[in-house]
N, C-alpha and C positions, 0 to 999 in steps of 0.2 A: 780774731780774724782768723780763719784755716789758713795755715801756713802754707806761703807762696799765690795766695789769692790776691789778685790783681781788684783794682777799684771797678772797673769795668765790668770784671767778673761778679762783682760785690752787686752792682746796678741789676746788670741784667737778672741776676740772681732771686733779688728783692723786687727786682719790677718797678724800679725808679729809674729816673733819669742821671747821670753821671754828675751835672750839674746839680741835682736835687742832695746827691751823695756829698760834693765837695761841698756845696752851703752845710750842711749839716755838720760835717767833719769841722770846720770852719766857725761854728757856731752862727753863723747867720740866721739861721732859723732858730727863733726864738721859742715856737709851739708847735711841736712837730704834731701830727696824727699818732695816734695812738697805732695805729694799720700800719704805715711807715715805718714807725719806730719796730713794731712787731715783726713786720717784713724784712728790715734788716738784720734783726737777731736772728730770724730764722737761715738768712743766707749766709750768716758768719758763725753758725751756732754758738749762740750765748743765749742769756734768760735778759729780758728788759731789764731786771733790778741790776744786773751790772755793770749796766749803762749810766744808773741812776747814782749806784753806792749810797752815800750818805743822803743824798736828797730825798731819800725812801723816808728818812727818818721825818717824824712829826717834828713841825718848828715849832710849836703849842703845845703842851702837855694839859690834859684835862683831868681836875682831879676829884674825885665822886661829888665831892662837898659842893661843888660849882655846878652842876648837872642840873 
């Protein structure tokens, strides 16, 4: 998040409600839409991949012989 940027400002800049932002921070939203994630990323100056870290790694790796 940009230094000193308050949650209210992030919510406004991202076009989401403060309640939605708080729910996301608390993990209460299990499947946020890509649009919401992208809007928040743009508001705080990060890439969507930064929010997910290792979750972006494949859970199951396919081997060519399995295809």
